C-alpha positions as a Markdown table, in Angstrom:
| # | Residue | x | y | z |
|---|---|---|---|---|
| 1 | Met | -62.0 | -81.2 | 60.4 |
| 2 | Ala | -58.5 | -80.9 | 61.9 |
| 3 | Ala | -58.0 | -81.7 | 65.6 |
| 4 | Ser | -55.1 | -79.8 | 67.3 |
| 5 | Gly | -53.7 | -79.0 | 70.6 |
| 6 | Tyr | -51.3 | -76.2 | 71.8 |
| 7 | Arg | -48.1 | -76.1 | 73.8 |
| 8 | Gly | -45.6 | -73.5 | 74.8 |
| 9 | Gly | -47.9 | -71.5 | 77.1 |
| 10 | Ser | -50.3 | -68.6 | 76.4 |
| 11 | Ala | -47.4 | -66.2 | 75.6 |
| 12 | Asn | -46.1 | -68.3 | 72.7 |
| 13 | Pro | -48.6 | -71.0 | 71.7 |
| 14 | Met | -47.5 | -73.7 | 69.2 |
| 15 | Ile | -49.8 | -76.1 | 67.4 |
| 16 | Cys | -49.2 | -79.8 | 68.2 |
| 17 | Cys | -50.9 | -83.2 | 68.1 |
| 18 | Pro | -53.2 | -83.6 | 71.2 |
| 19 | Asp | -52.1 | -87.2 | 71.6 |
| 20 | His | -48.4 | -86.8 | 70.8 |
| 21 | Pro | -47.4 | -83.2 | 71.7 |
| 22 | Asp | -43.7 | -83.8 | 71.2 |
| 23 | Ala | -44.1 | -85.4 | 67.8 |
| 24 | Met | -42.8 | -83.6 | 64.7 |
| 25 | Leu | -45.4 | -82.3 | 62.3 |
| 26 | Ile | -45.2 | -82.9 | 58.6 |
| 27 | Glu | -46.5 | -80.2 | 56.1 |
| 28 | Asp | -48.4 | -81.4 | 53.1 |
| 29 | His | -47.9 | -78.4 | 50.8 |
| 30 | Arg | -50.3 | -79.7 | 48.1 |
| 31 | Ala | -53.2 | -80.1 | 50.5 |
| 32 | Gly | -52.2 | -77.4 | 52.9 |
| 33 | Asp | -52.3 | -79.8 | 55.9 |
| 34 | Gln | -50.1 | -80.3 | 59.0 |
| 35 | Ile | -49.9 | -84.0 | 59.9 |
| 36 | Cys | -48.6 | -85.7 | 63.0 |
| 37 | Ser | -45.6 | -87.9 | 62.2 |
| 38 | Asp | -46.6 | -90.5 | 64.8 |
| 39 | Cys | -50.3 | -91.2 | 64.3 |
| 40 | Gly | -51.1 | -89.4 | 61.0 |
| 41 | Leu | -53.7 | -87.1 | 62.6 |
| 42 | Val | -54.4 | -83.9 | 60.6 |
| 43 | Val | -53.5 | -81.3 | 63.1 |
| 44 | Gly | -53.9 | -78.2 | 61.0 |
| 45 | Asp | -55.5 | -77.5 | 57.6 |
| 46 | Arg | -55.6 | -74.6 | 55.2 |
| 47 | Val | -52.0 | -73.8 | 55.9 |
| 48 | Ile | -50.7 | -71.0 | 53.8 |
| 49 | Asp | -47.5 | -71.6 | 51.9 |
| 50 | Val | -45.4 | -68.5 | 52.2 |
| 51 | Gly | -42.7 | -69.7 | 49.8 |
| 52 | Ser | -42.2 | -68.6 | 46.2 |
| 53 | Glu | -44.4 | -69.9 | 43.4 |
| 54 | Trp | -42.3 | -70.9 | 40.5 |
| 55 | Arg | -45.0 | -71.2 | 37.8 |
| 56 | Ser | -44.0 | -69.3 | 34.7 |
| 57 | Phe | -46.5 | -67.4 | 32.7 |
| 58 | Ser | -44.0 | -66.6 | 30.0 |
| 59 | Asn | -45.1 | -67.2 | 26.4 |
| 60 | Asp | -41.6 | -68.4 | 25.6 |
| 61 | Lys | -41.5 | -72.1 | 26.5 |
| 62 | Asn | -37.7 | -72.0 | 26.4 |
| 63 | Ser | -37.4 | -69.1 | 28.8 |
| 64 | Ala | -35.6 | -69.7 | 32.1 |
| 65 | Asp | -37.7 | -67.0 | 33.8 |
| 66 | Pro | -39.7 | -68.8 | 36.6 |
| 67 | Ser | -41.4 | -65.6 | 37.8 |
| 68 | Arg | -45.2 | -65.5 | 38.2 |
| 69 | Val | -45.7 | -62.1 | 39.7 |
| 70 | Gly | -44.2 | -59.8 | 36.9 |
| 71 | Gly | -41.7 | -57.0 | 37.3 |
| 72 | Pro | -41.0 | -55.0 | 40.4 |
| 73 | Glu | -43.1 | -52.0 | 41.3 |
| 74 | Asn | -41.9 | -48.8 | 39.7 |
| 75 | Pro | -42.9 | -45.7 | 41.7 |
| 76 | Leu | -41.9 | -43.4 | 38.9 |
| 77 | Leu | -44.9 | -44.5 | 36.8 |
| 78 | Asp | -48.3 | -43.0 | 37.4 |
| 79 | Gly | -49.9 | -46.4 | 38.0 |
| 80 | Cys | -47.0 | -47.6 | 40.1 |
| 81 | Asp | -46.6 | -50.3 | 37.4 |
| 82 | Leu | -49.7 | -52.2 | 38.6 |
| 83 | Ser | -51.2 | -52.3 | 35.1 |
| 84 | Thr | -51.2 | -55.4 | 33.0 |
| 85 | Ile | -49.3 | -55.6 | 29.7 |
| 86 | Val | -50.1 | -58.4 | 27.4 |
| 87 | Gly | -47.1 | -60.4 | 26.1 |
| 88 | Pro | -46.5 | -61.2 | 22.5 |
| 89 | Ser | -48.3 | -64.2 | 21.0 |
| 90 | Thr | -46.1 | -67.1 | 20.1 |
| 91 | Ser | -48.3 | -68.4 | 17.2 |
| 92 | Gly | -51.5 | -67.6 | 15.4 |
| 93 | Pro | -53.6 | -64.4 | 15.4 |
| 94 | Val | -54.5 | -62.7 | 18.6 |
| 95 | Tyr | -58.1 | -63.5 | 19.8 |
| 96 | Gly | -60.4 | -60.7 | 18.8 |
| 97 | Met | -57.9 | -59.2 | 16.3 |
| 98 | Ala | -58.0 | -61.9 | 13.6 |
| 99 | Gly | -60.0 | -59.7 | 11.2 |
| 100 | Ala | -58.2 | -56.4 | 12.0 |
| 101 | Gly | -55.5 | -57.0 | 9.5 |
| 102 | Leu | -52.8 | -56.9 | 12.2 |
| 103 | Pro | -50.1 | -59.4 | 12.8 |
| 104 | Ala | -50.1 | -61.1 | 16.2 |
| 105 | Asp | -47.4 | -58.9 | 17.8 |
| 106 | Gly | -48.8 | -55.8 | 16.2 |
| 107 | Ala | -52.3 | -56.5 | 17.7 |
| 108 | Thr | -50.7 | -57.0 | 21.1 |
| 109 | Ala | -48.9 | -53.7 | 20.9 |
| 110 | Tyr | -52.1 | -52.0 | 19.8 |
| 111 | Arg | -53.9 | -53.5 | 22.8 |
| 112 | Asn | -51.2 | -52.4 | 25.2 |
| 113 | Arg | -51.2 | -48.8 | 23.7 |
| 114 | Arg | -54.9 | -48.7 | 24.6 |
| 115 | Thr | -54.5 | -49.9 | 28.2 |
| 116 | Met | -51.4 | -47.8 | 29.0 |
| 117 | Ser | -51.6 | -44.0 | 29.4 |
| 118 | Ser | -49.7 | -41.8 | 27.1 |
| 119 | Ser | -47.8 | -40.4 | 30.1 |
| 120 | Asp | -46.6 | -43.8 | 31.3 |
| 121 | Arg | -45.7 | -44.7 | 27.7 |
| 122 | Ser | -43.5 | -41.6 | 27.4 |
| 123 | Leu | -41.8 | -42.4 | 30.7 |
| 124 | Leu | -41.1 | -46.0 | 29.8 |
| 125 | Asn | -39.6 | -45.0 | 26.5 |
| 126 | Ala | -37.4 | -42.4 | 28.2 |
| 127 | Phe | -36.3 | -44.9 | 30.8 |
| 128 | Lys | -35.4 | -47.3 | 28.1 |
| 129 | Glu | -33.3 | -44.7 | 26.3 |
| 130 | Ile | -31.5 | -43.8 | 29.6 |
| 131 | Ala | -30.8 | -47.4 | 30.3 |
| 132 | Asn | -29.4 | -47.9 | 26.8 |
| 133 | Met | -27.1 | -44.9 | 27.0 |
| 134 | Gly | -26.0 | -45.9 | 30.5 |
| 135 | Glu | -25.2 | -49.4 | 29.4 |
| 136 | Lys | -23.0 | -48.2 | 26.5 |
| 137 | Ile | -20.8 | -46.1 | 28.9 |
| 138 | Asn | -20.9 | -48.6 | 31.8 |
| 139 | Leu | -22.9 | -46.4 | 34.3 |
| 140 | Pro | -24.1 | -48.0 | 37.6 |
| 141 | Arg | -27.8 | -48.7 | 38.2 |
| 142 | Ser | -28.0 | -46.2 | 41.1 |
| 143 | Leu | -27.0 | -43.4 | 38.7 |
| 144 | Leu | -29.5 | -44.4 | 36.1 |
| 145 | Asp | -32.2 | -44.4 | 38.8 |
| 146 | Arg | -31.2 | -40.8 | 39.6 |
| 147 | Ala | -31.5 | -39.9 | 35.9 |
| 148 | Asn | -34.9 | -41.5 | 35.7 |
| 149 | Ala | -36.1 | -39.6 | 38.7 |
| 150 | Leu | -34.9 | -36.3 | 37.1 |
| 151 | Phe | -36.8 | -37.1 | 33.9 |
| 152 | Lys | -39.9 | -37.9 | 35.9 |
| 153 | Asp | -39.7 | -34.5 | 37.7 |
| 154 | Val | -39.2 | -32.7 | 34.4 |
| 155 | His | -42.1 | -34.7 | 32.9 |
| 156 | Thr | -44.4 | -33.8 | 35.8 |
| 157 | Thr | -43.7 | -30.1 | 35.8 |
| 158 | Arg | -44.1 | -30.0 | 32.0 |
| 159 | Ala | -41.4 | -27.2 | 32.0 |
| 160 | Leu | -39.8 | -28.5 | 28.8 |
| 161 | Arg | -42.9 | -29.0 | 26.8 |
| 162 | Gly | -42.1 | -29.2 | 23.1 |
| 163 | Arg | -38.6 | -30.5 | 23.6 |
| 164 | Ser | -37.6 | -33.9 | 22.4 |
| 165 | Asn | -37.8 | -36.6 | 25.1 |
| 166 | Asp | -34.5 | -38.1 | 23.9 |
| 167 | Ala | -32.8 | -34.7 | 24.4 |
| 168 | Ile | -34.3 | -34.4 | 27.9 |
| 169 | Ala | -33.3 | -37.9 | 28.7 |
| 170 | Ser | -29.7 | -37.2 | 27.6 |
| 171 | Ala | -29.5 | -34.0 | 29.6 |
| 172 | Cys | -30.9 | -35.8 | 32.7 |
| 173 | Leu | -28.2 | -38.5 | 32.3 |
| 174 | Tyr | -25.5 | -35.8 | 32.1 |
| 175 | Ile | -26.9 | -34.0 | 35.2 |
| 176 | Ala | -27.1 | -37.3 | 37.1 |
| 177 | Cys | -23.4 | -38.1 | 36.3 |
| 178 | Arg | -22.3 | -34.7 | 37.6 |
| 179 | Gln | -24.5 | -34.9 | 40.8 |
| 180 | Asp | -23.2 | -38.4 | 41.5 |
| 181 | Gly | -19.6 | -37.3 | 41.3 |
| 182 | Val | -18.7 | -39.2 | 38.1 |
| 183 | Pro | -19.1 | -36.5 | 35.5 |
| 184 | Arg | -19.1 | -37.3 | 31.8 |
| 185 | Thr | -18.3 | -34.8 | 29.0 |
| 186 | Phe | -20.9 | -33.6 | 26.6 |
| 187 | Lys | -19.1 | -35.4 | 23.8 |
| 188 | Glu | -19.3 | -38.7 | 25.7 |
| 189 | Ile | -23.1 | -38.3 | 26.1 |
| 190 | Val | -23.5 | -37.2 | 22.5 |
| 191 | Ala | -21.6 | -40.4 | 21.4 |
| 192 | Val | -24.3 | -42.6 | 22.9 |
| 193 | Ser | -27.2 | -40.4 | 22.1 |
| 194 | Ser | -29.1 | -39.5 | 18.9 |
| 195 | Ile | -29.2 | -35.8 | 19.9 |
| 196 | Asn | -26.6 | -33.2 | 19.0 |
| 197 | Lys | -24.5 | -31.4 | 21.7 |
| 198 | Lys | -26.3 | -28.0 | 21.2 |
| 199 | Glu | -29.7 | -29.4 | 21.9 |
| 200 | Ile | -28.5 | -31.4 | 25.0 |
| 201 | Gly | -26.8 | -28.2 | 26.3 |
| 202 | Arg | -30.1 | -26.2 | 26.0 |
| 203 | Cys | -32.1 | -28.9 | 27.8 |
| 204 | Phe | -29.4 | -29.1 | 30.5 |
| 205 | Lys | -29.7 | -25.4 | 31.3 |
| 206 | Leu | -33.5 | -25.5 | 31.1 |
| 207 | Ile | -33.7 | -28.4 | 33.5 |
| 208 | Leu | -31.5 | -26.8 | 36.1 |
| 209 | Lys | -33.7 | -23.7 | 36.0 |
| 210 | Ala | -37.0 | -25.6 | 36.0 |
| 211 | Leu | -36.1 | -27.9 | 38.9 |
| 212 | Glu | -34.1 | -25.2 | 40.8 |
| 213 | Thr | -31.3 | -27.6 | 41.2 |
| 214 | Ser | -27.5 | -27.3 | 40.7 |
| 215 | Val | -24.4 | -29.3 | 39.8 |
| 216 | Asp | -20.9 | -29.0 | 41.2 |
| 217 | Leu | -18.3 | -27.4 | 39.1 |
| 218 | Ile | -16.2 | -30.0 | 37.3 |
| 219 | Thr | -12.4 | -30.1 | 37.7 |
| 220 | Thr | -9.5 | -31.8 | 36.1 |
| 221 | Asn | -9.5 | -34.4 | 38.9 |
| 222 | Asp | -12.9 | -35.6 | 37.9 |
| 223 | Phe | -11.5 | -36.9 | 34.6 |
| 224 | Met | -7.8 | -37.5 | 35.2 |
| 225 | Phe | -7.9 | -41.1 | 36.5 |
| 226 | Arg | -10.3 | -42.3 | 33.9 |
| 227 | Phe | -8.4 | -40.5 | 31.1 |
| 228 | Cys | -5.1 | -42.0 | 32.2 |
| 229 | Ser | -6.6 | -45.4 | 32.6 |
| 230 | Asn | -8.1 | -45.3 | 29.0 |
| 231 | Leu | -4.6 | -44.3 | 27.7 |
| 232 | Gly | -2.9 | -47.1 | 29.6 |
| 233 | Leu | -0.6 | -44.8 | 31.5 |
| 234 | Asp | 1.2 | -45.8 | 34.7 |
| 235 | Asn | 0.7 | -44.3 | 38.2 |
| 236 | Lys | 3.8 | -42.1 | 38.0 |
| 237 | Val | 2.6 | -40.4 | 34.8 |
| 238 | Gln | -0.9 | -40.1 | 36.2 |
| 239 | Lys | 0.4 | -38.5 | 39.4 |
| 240 | Ala | 2.6 | -36.1 | 37.3 |
| 241 | Ala | -0.3 | -35.1 | 35.1 |
| 242 | Thr | -2.6 | -34.5 | 38.1 |
| 243 | His | 0.0 | -32.3 | 39.7 |
| 244 | Ile | 0.6 | -30.4 | 36.4 |
| 245 | Ala | -3.2 | -29.7 | 36.0 |
| 246 | Asp | -3.7 | -28.7 | 39.6 |
| 247 | Thr | -0.7 | -26.3 | 39.6 |
| 248 | Ala | -1.6 | -24.8 | 36.3 |
| 249 | Gly | -5.1 | -24.0 | 37.7 |
| 250 | Ala | -3.7 | -22.6 | 40.9 |
| 251 | Leu | -1.3 | -20.3 | 39.0 |
| 252 | Asp | -4.1 | -19.1 | 36.6 |
| 253 | Ile | -2.1 | -20.3 | 33.6 |
| 254 | Val | -5.1 | -21.8 | 31.8 |
| 255 | Cys | -7.8 | -19.3 | 32.5 |
| 256 | Gly | -10.9 | -19.8 | 30.3 |
| 257 | Arg | -9.9 | -23.4 | 29.3 |
| 258 | Ser | -12.3 | -26.3 | 30.0 |
| 259 | Pro | -11.1 | -28.8 | 32.6 |
| 260 | Val | -11.2 | -31.5 | 29.9 |
| 261 | Ser | -8.8 | -29.6 | 27.6 |
| 262 | Val | -6.5 | -28.8 | 30.6 |
| 263 | Ala | -6.4 | -32.4 | 31.7 |
| 264 | Ala | -5.6 | -33.5 | 28.1 |
| 265 | Ala | -2.8 | -30.9 | 27.9 |
| 266 | Ala | -1.4 | -32.0 | 31.3 |
| 267 | Ile | -1.4 | -35.6 | 30.1 |
| 268 | Tyr | 0.4 | -34.6 | 26.9 |
| 269 | Met | 3.1 | -32.7 | 28.9 |
| 270 | Ala | 3.6 | -35.6 | 31.4 |
| 271 | Thr | 3.9 | -38.3 | 28.7 |
| 272 | Gln | 6.4 | -36.2 | 26.7 |
| 273 | Ala | 8.7 | -36.2 | 29.7 |
| 274 | Ser | 8.2 | -39.9 | 30.3 |
| 275 | Ala | 9.5 | -43.0 | 28.6 |
| 276 | Arg | 6.3 | -43.5 | 26.7 |
| 277 | Pro | 5.4 | -40.2 | 25.0 |
| 278 | Lys | 1.9 | -39.7 | 23.5 |
| 279 | Thr | 1.1 | -37.4 | 20.6 |
| 280 | Pro | -1.9 | -34.9 | 20.8 |
| 281 | Ala | -3.6 | -37.0 | 18.1 |
| 282 | Glu | -3.4 | -40.2 | 20.1 |
| 283 | Ile | -4.6 | -38.4 | 23.3 |
| 284 | Gly | -7.4 | -36.6 | 21.4 |
| 285 | Glu | -8.7 | -39.8 | 19.8 |
| 286 | Val | -9.1 | -41.5 | 23.1 |
| 287 | Leu | -10.3 | -38.6 | 25.2 |
| 288 | Gly | -12.6 | -37.0 | 22.5 |
| 289 | Val | -10.7 | -33.7 | 22.5 |
| 290 | Ala | -9.6 | -31.9 | 19.4 |
| 291 | Glu | -5.8 | -32.0 | 18.7 |
| 292 | Ile | -5.7 | -28.2 | 18.2 |
| 293 | Thr | -7.4 | -27.7 | 21.6 |
| 294 | Ile | -4.7 | -29.8 | 23.3 |
| 295 | Arg | -1.9 | -27.9 | 21.6 |
| 296 | Gln | -3.4 | -24.5 | 22.5 |
| 297 | Ala | -3.7 | -25.4 | 26.2 |
| 298 | Tyr | -0.2 | -26.9 | 26.1 |
| 299 | Lys | 1.3 | -23.7 | 24.7 |
| 300 | Leu | 0.0 | -21.8 | 27.7 |
| 301 | Met | 1.6 | -24.3 | 30.1 |
| 302 | Ile | 5.0 | -25.0 | 28.6 |
| 303 | Pro | 6.6 | -21.7 | 29.5 |
| 304 | Arg | 6.0 | -22.5 | 33.2 |
| 305 | Ala | 6.9 | -26.2 | 32.9 |
| 306 | Lys | 9.6 | -26.1 | 35.6 |
| 307 | Asp | 6.9 | -24.9 | 38.1 |
| 308 | Leu | 4.3 | -27.5 | 37.0 |
| 309 | Phe | 6.2 | -30.8 | 37.4 |
| 310 | Pro | 6.3 | -32.4 | 40.8 |
| 311 | Lys | 9.7 | -32.3 | 42.5 |
| 312 | Asp | 10.2 | -36.1 | 42.6 |
| 313 | Phe | 9.4 | -36.7 | 38.9 |
| 314 | Val | 12.0 | -38.7 | 37.0 |
| 315 | Phe | 12.5 | -37.1 | 33.6 |
| 316 | His | 13.3 | -39.3 | 30.6 |
| 317 | Thr | 13.2 | -36.1 | 28.5 |
| 318 | Ser | 14.4 | -32.9 | 30.0 |
| 319 | Ile | 12.2 | -29.9 | 30.2 |
| 320 | Glu | 14.4 | -28.0 | 27.7 |
| 321 | Lys | 13.8 | -30.7 | 25.1 |
| 322 | Leu | 10.0 | -30.8 | 25.5 |
| 323 | Pro | 8.2 | -29.8 | 22.3 |
| 324 | Ala | 7.1 | -26.2 | 22.0 |
| 325 | Ser | 3.6 | -27.1 | 20.9 |
């Protein structure tokens, strides 16, 4: 039994050695004891170690993962991720499945399917799909969390029953991008998804209606910086293209045109007047806009070119010599 004393008063008592109250105490983490450094008396026993435990339960012996407690809690899952998932076996048949005709990993997957609800399984698959798409277009973790929350809400309401989960996940990612102020075009989402643009657009409208939510209208400014950066344009050309697109919208020159096509046409006009002109084909290949779409928007803007360029723009090609289409 441990023998201990206290010092520091009743307001803030501190355990100490009764014979050497000022001596430093040594903690024996293996035994859970506190020992006086002067006389070796066990002052306190059953001390709880509040530090991390670095024992690994990973099946991979070469893994650097030292975690013992598993993944973080996920509030989006019905069980708050407190269920147990059996890891894959490293060798030999899984116990109790040797005669089932299943390989080791297949037996583990079968067992996990039985222990996990179909609802959580659908959510996990959708979250993985959203994470994969977000990784391909370099989206931040906070935006992916918003997309996951949107999918969870849609899944709970069952408003889109019968629709593909991949299509709903793609639409949720598109909505999350717009709500976070970093919109992506439908073509950018389609490029990293296995679903076509038409189906994603349908799910997008159904989700907005089912969740009674909304998204801000997209403008050319939402894409201009990213588009110019992808094309390797300098700040002067970017500033000119932004001014051209904003002025064209204010003068109602490009009514009915999408912000993406207007931004592409403004970049085309600005580069044609600069020292490094770009063709519609070059711009369309990087921005994912059809060449004919860029030319059509450009034809609407070129008659008012004098009003669209900023006053301080330095022309390498005069307005009169700009291409007609």
